[in-house]
Every structure is written in structure tokens, then in C-alpha cells.
NUMI-809752 format. One line per 5 residues: number of its first residue (from 1); their letters; for each residue x, y, z of C-alpha. Coordinates in Angstrom, 1 decimal, padded with zeros to 4 digits, always signed. Layout:
// NUMI-809752
NUM> A> X,Y,Z; ...
This chain:
// NUMI-809752
1> MHLGL> -031.3,-126.2,+156.6; -031.3,-122.4,+155.6; -030.7,-119.5,+157.9; -033.1,-116.5,+158.0; -034.1,-113.4,+159.9
6> SSYSF> -037.3,-112.9,+161.9; -039.2,-109.9,+163.2; -037.8,-111.1,+166.6; -034.3,-110.6,+165.3; -035.2,-106.9,+165.7
11> PWAVG> -037.8,-106.7,+168.5; -036.7,-103.3,+169.8; -036.6,-101.9,+166.2; -040.1,-103.2,+165.6; -041.3,-101.9,+168.9
16> VPGFR> -041.7,-103.3,+172.5; -044.6,-102.2,+174.6; -043.5,-098.9,+176.2; -040.5,-098.6,+174.0; -041.4,-097.6,+170.5
21> PQTPL> -038.9,-096.1,+168.0; -039.8,-093.0,+166.2; -039.8,-095.0,+163.0; -040.6,-098.6,+163.7; -039.1,-101.4,+161.5
26> SAFDL> -041.8,-102.4,+159.0; -042.4,-105.7,+157.3; -040.9,-104.3,+154.1; -037.9,-103.0,+156.0; -037.3,-106.5,+157.4
31> LQKAA> -037.3,-108.0,+153.8; -034.6,-105.4,+152.9; -032.4,-106.3,+155.9; -032.6,-110.0,+155.1; -031.6,-109.4,+151.4
36> EAGLR> -028.7,-107.1,+152.5; -027.4,-109.8,+154.8; -027.5,-112.3,+151.9; -030.2,-114.5,+153.5; -033.1,-116.1,+151.8
41> VVQFG> -035.7,-116.7,+154.6; -037.8,-114.1,+156.6; -040.2,-115.1,+159.4; -042.9,-112.8,+160.7; -043.8,-113.3,+164.3
46> DNLPL> -046.7,-112.0,+166.4; -044.7,-108.8,+167.1; -045.3,-107.7,+163.5; -048.7,-109.1,+162.9; -049.5,-109.5,+159.2
51> HTLSA> -053.3,-109.4,+159.7; -052.9,-105.6,+160.3; -051.8,-105.2,+156.7; -054.4,-104.9,+154.0; -054.7,-107.6,+151.3
56> DERAA> -053.0,-105.3,+148.8; -050.1,-104.6,+151.2; -049.6,-108.3,+151.8; -049.7,-108.8,+148.0; -047.0,-106.1,+147.7
61> LSRQA> -045.0,-107.7,+150.4; -045.1,-111.0,+148.5; -044.0,-109.3,+145.3; -041.1,-107.7,+147.1; -040.0,-111.0,+148.6
66> RQLGL> -040.0,-112.6,+145.2; -038.0,-109.8,+143.6; -035.4,-110.1,+146.5; -035.3,-114.0,+146.2; -036.8,-114.4,+149.7
71> RLEVG> -039.1,-117.1,+151.1; -041.6,-116.0,+153.7; -042.7,-117.7,+156.9; -045.9,-116.6,+158.8; -046.4,-116.6,+162.6
76> TRRLT> -049.0,-115.6,+165.0; -050.2,-116.2,+168.6; -053.6,-117.3,+170.1; -054.6,-120.9,+169.0; -058.3,-120.5,+168.3
81> PDNLN> -060.1,-121.7,+165.3; -060.9,-118.2,+164.0; -057.3,-116.9,+164.3; -055.8,-120.1,+163.0; -058.1,-120.1,+159.9
86> AYLSI> -057.5,-116.3,+159.3; -053.7,-116.9,+159.4; -053.9,-120.0,+157.3; -055.2,-117.7,+154.6; -052.3,-115.3,+155.0
91> ARQLG> -049.8,-118.1,+155.1; -051.3,-119.5,+151.8; -051.2,-116.0,+150.2; -047.5,-115.5,+151.2; -046.4,-119.1,+150.4
96> SPFLR> -045.4,-120.0,+153.8; -044.9,-123.8,+154.2; -046.0,-123.7,+157.9; -047.9,-121.5,+160.3; -045.8,-120.8,+163.5
101> MVIDD> -048.2,-120.6,+166.4; -047.7,-119.5,+170.0; -050.7,-121.2,+171.8; -051.3,-118.6,+174.5; -052.2,-114.9,+174.5
106> ADYHP> -052.5,-112.4,+177.3; -056.1,-113.5,+178.2; -056.1,-116.9,+176.6; -054.4,-120.0,+178.2; -056.1,-123.2,+177.0
111> GENEV> -055.4,-126.6,+178.5; -053.8,-129.5,+176.7; -057.1,-131.2,+175.8; -058.6,-128.0,+174.5; -055.6,-127.5,+172.3
116> IRTIN> -056.0,-131.0,+170.9; -059.7,-130.3,+170.2; -058.9,-127.0,+168.4; -056.2,-128.6,+166.2; -058.4,-131.6,+165.4
121> ECLPA> -061.1,-129.2,+164.4; -058.8,-127.3,+162.1; -057.0,-130.3,+160.6; -059.1,-130.4,+157.4; -058.3,-126.8,+156.6
126> LREQQ> -054.5,-127.4,+157.3; -054.5,-130.4,+155.0; -056.4,-128.7,+152.3; -054.0,-125.7,+152.3; -051.0,-128.1,+152.7
131> IILAL> -049.6,-126.0,+155.5; -048.0,-127.4,+158.6; -049.1,-126.1,+162.0; -045.8,-125.3,+163.9; -046.4,-125.0,+167.6
136> ENHDR> -043.8,-123.0,+169.5; -042.5,-124.1,+172.8; -043.5,-121.0,+174.8; -043.0,-121.0,+178.5; -046.1,-122.8,+179.8
141> FPAAS> -046.3,-126.2,+178.1; -043.5,-128.7,+178.8; -042.0,-130.6,+176.0; -043.8,-133.8,+176.8; -047.1,-132.1,+176.7
146> LERII> -046.3,-130.7,+173.2; -045.3,-134.1,+172.1; -048.7,-135.6,+173.3; -050.5,-132.8,+171.5; -048.8,-133.7,+168.3
151> RATDP> -049.4,-137.4,+168.6; -053.0,-136.8,+169.4; -053.6,-134.8,+166.3; -051.4,-135.4,+163.2; -047.7,-135.9,+163.5
156> DGVGI> -047.4,-135.2,+159.7; -049.4,-132.1,+159.7; -048.5,-130.7,+163.1; -044.9,-129.9,+164.1; -042.8,-127.8,+166.4
161> CLDSV> -041.2,-124.3,+166.0; -038.4,-125.0,+168.5; -037.2,-122.0,+170.6; -033.9,-122.6,+172.3; -034.7,-120.6,+175.5
166> NSLGA> -038.4,-120.5,+176.0; -038.8,-123.7,+177.8; -036.7,-122.5,+180.7; -040.0,-121.0,+181.7; -041.4,-124.5,+182.0
171> DEGSR> -038.4,-125.6,+184.1; -036.7,-127.5,+181.2; -033.2,-127.1,+179.7; -032.4,-126.8,+176.0; -030.9,-130.3,+175.7
176> EVLRI> -033.9,-132.0,+177.4; -036.3,-130.1,+175.1; -034.2,-130.9,+172.0; -034.2,-134.6,+172.8; -038.0,-134.8,+172.9
181> LAPYT> -039.0,-132.3,+170.2; -036.3,-132.6,+167.6; -038.2,-135.2,+165.6; -041.1,-132.9,+165.1; -039.2,-129.7,+164.6
186> VNFHV> -039.8,-127.8,+161.3; -038.3,-124.5,+162.3; -035.6,-123.5,+164.8; -035.4,-120.2,+166.6; -031.6,-119.6,+167.2
191> KDFTI> -031.5,-117.6,+170.4; -028.4,-117.7,+172.5; -028.4,-116.9,+176.1; -026.4,-116.6,+179.3; -027.3,-117.5,+182.9
196> RRVEH> -025.5,-115.5,+185.7; -025.8,-115.3,+189.4; -027.0,-111.9,+190.7; -024.5,-109.9,+192.9; -026.2,-110.8,+196.2
201> KMGFV> -026.0,-114.5,+195.1; -029.7,-115.0,+195.8; -030.8,-116.1,+192.3; -029.9,-116.1,+188.7; -030.6,-113.9,+185.7
206> VEGCP> -031.3,-115.3,+182.1; -030.3,-112.9,+179.4; -029.7,-112.9,+175.6; -026.4,-112.5,+173.9; -025.0,-112.7,+170.3
211> AGQGL> -025.2,-116.2,+168.8; -022.1,-118.2,+169.7; -021.3,-116.2,+172.8; -023.6,-118.0,+175.2; -024.5,-121.4,+176.7
216> LDIPE> -026.4,-122.7,+173.6; -024.5,-125.4,+171.8; -025.6,-124.3,+168.3; -023.5,-126.8,+166.3; -024.8,-129.7,+168.4
221> TLAEL> -028.4,-128.6,+168.1; -028.1,-128.1,+164.4; -026.6,-131.6,+163.9; -029.4,-133.2,+166.0; -032.1,-131.4,+164.0
226> ARHGR> -030.4,-132.3,+160.7; -030.4,-136.0,+161.7; -034.2,-136.0,+161.7; -034.4,-134.2,+158.4; -037.6,-132.4,+159.1
231> CRTAT> -036.2,-128.9,+160.1; -035.7,-126.8,+157.0; -035.1,-123.3,+158.3; -033.5,-121.7,+161.3; -034.3,-118.0,+162.2
236> LEVWS> -032.3,-115.8,+164.3; -033.9,-114.2,+167.4; -032.1,-111.7,+169.6; -032.8,-110.8,+173.2; -030.7,-107.7,+173.8
241> NPEPT> -030.7,-105.6,+177.0; -032.1,-102.1,+176.8; -029.8,-099.1,+176.8; -030.8,-095.7,+178.3; -032.4,-094.6,+175.0
246> IEATV> -034.4,-096.5,+172.5; -032.0,-095.3,+169.8; -029.0,-096.8,+171.6; -031.0,-100.0,+172.3; -031.8,-100.4,+168.6
251> ARETR> -028.1,-099.7,+167.7; -027.0,-102.4,+170.2; -029.6,-104.8,+168.8; -028.3,-104.2,+165.2; -024.7,-105.0,+166.3
256> WVQQS> -025.8,-108.2,+168.0; -027.6,-109.3,+164.8; -024.5,-108.6,+162.8; -022.3,-110.4,+165.2; -024.7,-113.4,+165.3
261> LEYLK> -024.8,-113.7,+161.6; -021.0,-113.6,+161.4; -020.9,-116.6,+163.7; -023.9,-118.5,+162.2; -023.3,-118.0,+158.4
266> PLFDQ> -020.3,-120.5,+158.3; -022.5,-123.1,+160.1; -025.2,-122.8,+157.4; -022.8,-122.5,+154.4; -024.1,-125.2,+152.1
271> KNMTT> -022.2,-124.2,+149.0; -019.8,-127.0,+149.5; -022.2,-129.4,+151.4; -023.9,-132.3,+149.6; -027.2,-133.5,+151.0
276> ITLVG> -027.6,-137.2,+150.8; -030.4,-139.5,+151.5; -029.4,-143.2,+152.2; -032.3,-145.5,+151.5; -032.0,-148.9,+153.2
281> AGGKM> -029.6,-147.4,+155.7; -030.2,-150.2,+158.3; -029.5,-153.2,+156.0; -026.2,-155.0,+155.7; -024.6,-152.8,+153.1
286> GCRLT> -026.5,-149.7,+154.4; -024.9,-150.0,+157.8; -021.5,-150.2,+156.3; -022.1,-147.0,+154.4; -023.8,-145.4,+157.4
291> DNFLK> -020.6,-146.1,+159.5; -018.6,-144.2,+156.9; -020.9,-141.3,+156.3; -020.9,-140.7,+160.1; -017.2,-139.8,+159.8
296> YSHYQ> -017.7,-136.9,+157.4; -018.8,-133.3,+158.1; -019.0,-132.2,+154.5; -022.3,-134.2,+153.9; -025.7,-133.7,+155.3
301> VHYLE> -027.0,-137.3,+155.4; -030.6,-138.4,+156.0; -031.2,-142.1,+156.7; -034.3,-144.0,+155.6; -035.3,-147.5,+156.9
306> VSERG> -038.5,-149.3,+157.3; -037.6,-152.7,+158.9; -037.7,-152.9,+162.7; -034.3,-154.6,+162.7; -032.8,-151.9,+160.5
311> IDNLA> -034.2,-149.1,+162.6; -032.6,-150.9,+165.7; -029.3,-151.2,+163.8; -029.3,-147.4,+163.2; -030.4,-146.6,+166.7
316> SRGVT> -027.4,-148.5,+168.0; -025.2,-146.1,+166.0; -027.1,-143.0,+167.3; -028.9,-142.4,+164.0; -032.6,-141.5,+163.8
321> VSRQK> -034.6,-142.4,+160.7; -036.0,-139.5,+158.7; -039.3,-139.3,+156.8; -039.1,-139.9,+153.1; -041.4,-137.1,+152.1
326> DVIPL> -039.3,-134.6,+154.1; -035.8,-135.4,+152.8; -036.1,-136.8,+149.2; -037.0,-133.5,+147.7; -034.1,-131.8,+149.4
331> SDVVI> -031.4,-134.4,+148.4; -028.6,-133.8,+146.0; -027.9,-137.6,+146.0; -030.2,-140.5,+146.7; -028.5,-143.8,+147.4
336> LAVPD> -030.6,-146.9,+146.8; -028.9,-149.4,+149.2; -031.8,-152.0,+148.9; -032.2,-155.5,+147.5; -032.3,-156.0,+143.8
341> VTIGS> -035.7,-157.6,+144.0; -037.3,-154.6,+145.6; -035.3,-151.8,+144.2; -037.7,-151.2,+141.3; -040.8,-150.7,+143.4
346> ISEGI> -038.9,-148.6,+145.9; -037.5,-146.4,+143.2; -041.0,-145.7,+141.9; -041.9,-144.2,+145.2; -038.8,-142.1,+145.4
351> IPHMK> -037.6,-140.9,+141.9; -040.8,-138.8,+141.1; -040.1,-136.7,+144.3; -036.4,-135.9,+143.6; -035.4,-132.3,+142.7
356> PGALV> -034.3,-131.7,+139.1; -030.6,-132.3,+138.5; -030.2,-134.6,+141.5; -028.2,-137.9,+141.4; -029.5,-141.5,+141.8
361> LTLDP> -026.7,-143.7,+143.0; -027.1,-147.4,+142.9; -024.6,-150.1,+144.2; -025.1,-152.9,+141.8; -025.4,-153.2,+138.0
366> AAPLD> -028.2,-155.7,+137.9; -031.3,-153.6,+138.3; -030.0,-150.7,+136.1; -029.2,-153.1,+133.3; -032.6,-154.8,+133.7
371> GVIAH> -034.3,-151.4,+133.4; -036.3,-151.8,+136.6; -035.3,-148.5,+138.2; -037.7,-145.6,+137.6; -036.2,-143.2,+135.1
376> RDDLG> -036.3,-139.3,+134.7; -034.4,-137.6,+132.0; -033.5,-134.7,+134.3; -031.7,-136.8,+136.8; -028.3,-138.4,+136.8
381> YVIAH> -027.8,-142.1,+137.4; -024.5,-143.6,+138.6; -023.6,-147.1,+139.6; -020.7,-147.8,+142.0; -019.6,-151.1,+143.3
386> PCHPS> -016.7,-152.2,+145.5; -014.0,-154.5,+144.4; -013.4,-155.5,+148.0; -009.9,-155.8,+149.4; -007.6,-158.1,+147.3
391> IFNWE> -006.3,-161.3,+148.8; -002.9,-159.7,+148.1; -003.5,-156.5,+150.0; -000.9,-155.6,+152.4; -002.2,-154.0,+155.6
396> PTEAA> -000.1,-152.9,+158.5; -002.0,-154.9,+161.2; -003.9,-158.2,+161.2; -007.0,-156.4,+162.3; -006.8,-154.1,+159.3
401> FRDFY> -006.2,-157.1,+157.0; -009.2,-158.9,+158.3; -011.6,-156.3,+157.0; -012.5,-158.6,+154.2; -015.6,-156.7,+152.9
406> GGISA> -013.8,-153.4,+152.9; -015.0,-150.0,+154.0; -013.4,-150.1,+157.5; -009.6,-150.4,+157.5; -008.5,-152.4,+154.4
411> KQSIV> -007.9,-150.5,+151.2; -010.1,-151.5,+148.3; -010.7,-150.3,+144.7; -014.1,-149.4,+143.3; -015.7,-149.5,+139.8
416> VALMH> -018.0,-146.6,+138.8; -020.3,-146.2,+135.8; -022.3,-143.3,+134.4; -025.6,-144.7,+133.2; -027.4,-141.4,+132.4
421> GTEEH> -026.6,-137.8,+133.0; -023.7,-135.3,+132.8; -020.1,-135.4,+133.5; -020.8,-133.4,+136.6; -023.2,-136.3,+137.8
426> YQLGE> -020.4,-138.7,+137.3; -017.9,-136.6,+139.2; -020.3,-136.3,+142.1; -021.1,-140.0,+142.1; -017.4,-140.9,+142.1
431> KVSQD> -016.6,-138.6,+145.0; -019.5,-139.8,+147.2; -018.6,-143.4,+146.3; -015.0,-143.0,+147.2; -016.1,-141.6,+150.6
436> MYAPI> -018.7,-144.2,+151.3; -016.4,-147.2,+150.4; -013.2,-145.7,+151.9; -010.4,-146.4,+152.3; -009.9,-146.5,+148.5
441> RDTHR> -006.9,-147.8,+146.5; -008.0,-147.1,+142.9; -011.1,-145.9,+141.2; -011.9,-147.5,+137.8; -014.4,-145.8,+135.4
446> ITLEQ> -016.1,-148.4,+133.3; -019.5,-148.8,+131.5; -022.6,-150.3,+132.9; -022.2,-153.2,+130.5; -018.6,-153.8,+131.6
451> MAILE> -019.7,-153.7,+135.3; -022.3,-156.4,+134.5; -019.6,-158.6,+132.8; -017.6,-158.3,+136.1; -020.8,-158.9,+138.2
456> PAMVE> -022.7,-161.1,+138.0; -021.0,-162.9,+135.2; -017.4,-163.1,+136.3; -017.4,-163.1,+140.1; -020.8,-164.6,+140.8
461> TLAQT> -021.8,-166.8,+138.0; -018.3,-168.2,+137.4; -016.0,-167.5,+140.4; -018.5,-167.9,+143.2; -019.9,-171.1,+141.6
466> CMEVV> -016.4,-172.5,+141.3; -015.6,-171.6,+144.9; -018.8,-173.3,+146.1; -017.7,-176.4,+144.3; -014.3,-176.2,+145.9
471> REGYD> -016.0,-175.9,+149.2; -018.2,-178.9,+148.5; -015.0,-180.8,+147.6; -013.4,-179.6,+150.9; -016.4,-180.9,+152.8
476> RIVAL> -016.2,-184.2,+150.9; -012.5,-184.8,+151.8; -013.2,-184.1,+155.5; -016.1,-186.5,+155.4; -013.6,-189.1,+153.9
481> GVPEA> -011.4,-188.7,+157.0; -008.8,-186.1,+156.2; -008.3,-184.1,+159.4; -010.1,-180.7,+159.0; -007.2,-178.7,+160.2
486> AARDF> -004.9,-180.3,+157.7; -007.5,-180.0,+154.9; -008.0,-176.2,+155.6; -004.3,-175.4,+155.7; -003.7,-177.4,+152.5
491> VLGHL> -006.6,-176.2,+150.5; -006.3,-172.4,+151.4; -002.5,-172.4,+151.0; -002.7,-174.0,+147.6; -005.6,-171.6,+146.6
496> RIQIA> -003.4,-168.7,+147.4; -000.4,-169.8,+145.4; -002.5,-170.9,+142.5; -004.2,-167.5,+142.3; -000.7,-165.8,+142.7
501> VLFKE> +000.7,-167.8,+139.8; -002.3,-167.4,+137.5; -002.6,-163.6,+138.2; +001.1,-163.0,+137.9; +001.7,-162.0,+141.6
506> VNGSF> +004.7,-164.2,+141.5; +007.2,-165.1,+138.8; +006.5,-168.9,+138.7; +004.3,-171.6,+137.3; +002.7,-174.9,+138.2
511> SDAAY> +004.4,-178.2,+138.0; +004.1,-180.3,+134.9; +002.0,-182.7,+136.9; -000.4,-180.0,+137.9; -000.8,-178.8,+134.3
516> KISKR> -001.5,-182.4,+133.2; -004.2,-183.0,+135.8; -006.0,-179.6,+135.2; -006.1,-180.5,+131.5; -007.7,-183.8,+132.3
521> AKPLL> -010.3,-182.2,+134.7; -011.5,-179.3,+132.7; -013.8,-181.2,+130.3; -015.0,-183.3,+133.2; -016.1,-180.3,+135.2
526> FRDNW> -017.1,-177.7,+132.5; -019.4,-178.0,+129.5; -018.4,-176.9,+126.1; -019.2,-173.2,+125.3; -019.3,-172.3,+129.1
531> ERIFD> -017.9,-169.0,+128.0; -021.3,-167.9,+126.8; -022.0,-166.6,+130.3; -020.1,-163.5,+129.2; -022.3,-162.8,+126.2
536> MDDIR> -024.6,-159.9,+126.9; -027.8,-161.8,+126.1; -026.9,-164.3,+128.7; -025.9,-161.6,+131.1; -029.3,-160.0,+130.8
541> EQVRD> -030.8,-163.4,+131.7; -028.6,-163.5,+134.7; -029.6,-160.0,+136.0; -033.3,-160.9,+135.2; -033.0,-163.9,+137.6
546> ITTK> -031.4,-161.5,+140.2; -034.1,-158.8,+140.0; -037.1,-161.2,+139.9; -038.6,-162.3,+143.1
């Protein structure tokens, strides 16, 4: 989300009815102010109407914006087909991604059904121009009514320009409005305010103030909007009280804008913030990663999930699912936490929409080795897999020790491989992996082929198969009458010491009898040349079985 200025950042300087400066702020002046403030977004509201400029002047405005590195957003008031279509043309000319619309005008107050009819009539033009209609919550319509309008028209093509104060005029507080309209919000008007009781105690006064000095919880609002992933810009608006002269009023307004930006800029500083989209966030592994990402403030994370159960899993964590088309193009990292049998088709719908230079992070070597993940030369590809906590981990509490999967309390190591891209891609992938699998003991950089030797070949094809046979043997001896408690203690205890001896955790060895019996058993249990499971040709067959439905 990027911070910008609006013509309503300087309403007194632009001119308020009855209070017009000798030299009003122009559209070109507003661009200069945004550039001088180091911002990249400018929004024109209905107080600086762009239809009053000639086509040549608007072209010049567009050129100046490009020269200053600014993106423009267009707004108007009066939701009629004629006005909407006229401003669609202006929005298209200036490259605005949405058209901010105040429904009412001084002599125009349509009802909810009329608004729906007007929007539906204009939907073909909106879709053709690929511009979102952003309805501003502006006094008269309650949030629930605006939500009904969106649902009755096109939730993809119609959204909300969320003003933080306006809905007080509809007897609704900012938190209530945010709860209802955040999923539809494409632009946020940051406007802080105070409410004070008048001296005679018979009423309250609502007034503006510099951002960060009033009742609006701006960080909370930004966090909620970020969770939905649709709001891309926030524009500052200022309500400052008039001074005795228009010059003094404009001076105060300018100070308030400066004070507001000093407060807001750190909240929007994205230089050190990585934007991540977690695909499959509500699945088994996805939920573990989600739980860890929720602990961090240096990531902006969007969550994608399609299954009803997965969406419920995220909802129980207070996480809202984003829309794929809104968040994938913005993401620095896209994590594919989805099953191997579907990762190929899912990647085909995601990879083409990623921004150049972004990183694809997968969690398992099978699909990358099998070549089923969609490829782009201008993206980085990193694979990171957890080792899981060792059976010889020491943890300070039993609860911490019993985090067998890892990622909660027990330390684990991870293996990370760069499949394609630059060293910067690897470093980013390693850092994200260390955070999402935390707490981490060691990070091992290996190749994709080495990771495939570890899994599936070593830990699944060999170790898991052997352990399944051990479990079958365990079930057999219990069926033969060995008390289950005795069998469990005996088997698990021996497994622990056997692994400790074989992997040099202790300075010891097996008994002579144990060595004799294992030598006898090996040819009975294993075929000759079983080691071929570590040959790369065989490993490729293994991963093909994994990725094929």
C-alpha cells in the first residue's frame, strides 16, 4: 500500500466556497507538492474537477506526472451515466486504476436501487476500460447499503474508497465501517479526527486534526486493509479549522499536512518490507506457516485459499483470504504450499502474473525436479524444506520437546536450494524460510538434486518404508500376545539407542549377538542392489510418482 496526497489534503488552498485564496492551488501545483514530499501517488477529488481542464491540459498534467514519477487517481461526484462515462474517459487518459465516486450531489440523491441500476448500466464500459468504480462512503449511505450495492453489481469491478470519518454522518463508527467495507476497499482516505464535548455540555463537535493525533487507529486500519490485499493506496485528507484569514488558514493546513506525513511515512515505509503471498494458506503446512507469519511485522502477507475447510482454518486465526488477481502482481515472494499433484496446474495460473524479479518459493523438491512448475527466466526459484526437530533435540520443557513437526517451539534445521535466479533470490528465500520455519538451529545450503536424494529417496523411500515395516512388526507382536505397553516401551527405547549408536550420539556399539542377527536378517529383508534408490534416474521415477495423480 502506497501513501499519496489528494486535492483534499489542501482543501483550503484549492478553495472552499466562500473562502478562495488569491492564487488557488492548481492540479499542477498538487503534483509538485507530492513530488517534493517524496510521494508517488496523487488523487484528484471533486474539489479540483478535472473535466474543467482541456484535453491538452490533461495531457500536460499526465506528462508532468510521468516526469515526476507520480501515479494519478481520478475522482468525481454525481453518479449518473453521463458523468460516470465522461470521467471514465478522463481516468483512462490519466492512467487511473479506479474512478473514485461520491454518489450524491447538491441536487442529486438517488436511492439504493437507482444506484444499482446506474452501475449495472455502466458495467460494460467499466470492464472495457478495465477501471474499478470506487464508491466513497459519504454521509448518507450506511456501510451495509454500500455492501449490498457492490454485491448486486460486480464485486470485482466495483469497490470502496474508504473514508475514515464520513460515515459518522450515517451514525456509524470507523471500526464498524471498516469491518463491513474493508474487503471491498481499493483506496483509503486517511483523515484523523477528534470528538469533543461543547462547553455547555449539550452536544459534541467532530473536527479534523493532523494524522496520528486523533481518535483514528491508523495502524490497526492499515493492518486490516492489508489483510484483504485489495487496497493499494492511501491518500491523506485534512480537515483543518479556519483561521481569521484565508492566508493563515492555508498556512495551518500546510503545517497539518507536514505533521501528518511525518507520522504516516514510517507506517508506509516499504523499503524493508517484503510482500508475500502464501498459496494454500489454510492447508496443513499452510496453517503452520501462517501461524509463524502472523508473528512478524516486517512482512506484508496475503493469504490465498480455495477450500471451505482451509478458509475456516484461516478464519479461526483471524485471517481473511485475499483475491489472487489483486495480490500476486504485488508480491515479492509467492510461496506454493500446495500438494505436489496440483502444484503444476496451480503454478500455471500464478507464475504468469508475478512481477519481474519476484521469487517463487516451494517447500518440496519433487515438483521442481520433475519440471512441472511453470517457469519464467525473469523470476527466482528457491526450494526450502524443514529437517524437523531431531529426536536428539534438547528442549527446556516437555511441551517444547513435543513440537515434533517443528515451527512452534522445538528448534529444527532447514535445507535450502536455489533452482534458478540470482544470489539475491537465494538470500531472500533463505531469510523467508528461516522465519516461516522458526525456530531454526542450522540452515544448510544444498542443490536441488541433493535435496531430492534426501527426500524422497532417503527419508521417504528408505526410512519411512523401514519404519512402516517396524510398525507392522510391532502390531504383529502385540497380536501374538506381548502386552502393548511393554512392546511400546521396549521397541521405542531400543530404537532410540540404536539410532544413537549408529549416528554416533553415544560412544558405544551393539552387542556381538545384535551384530550377528542383523547380518543374518539383512539379505532376508532387502533385495540386492537396493541402493539404486539413490541413483538420480530412480529418484526421477520416485518424484514422478509423487507429482502424478
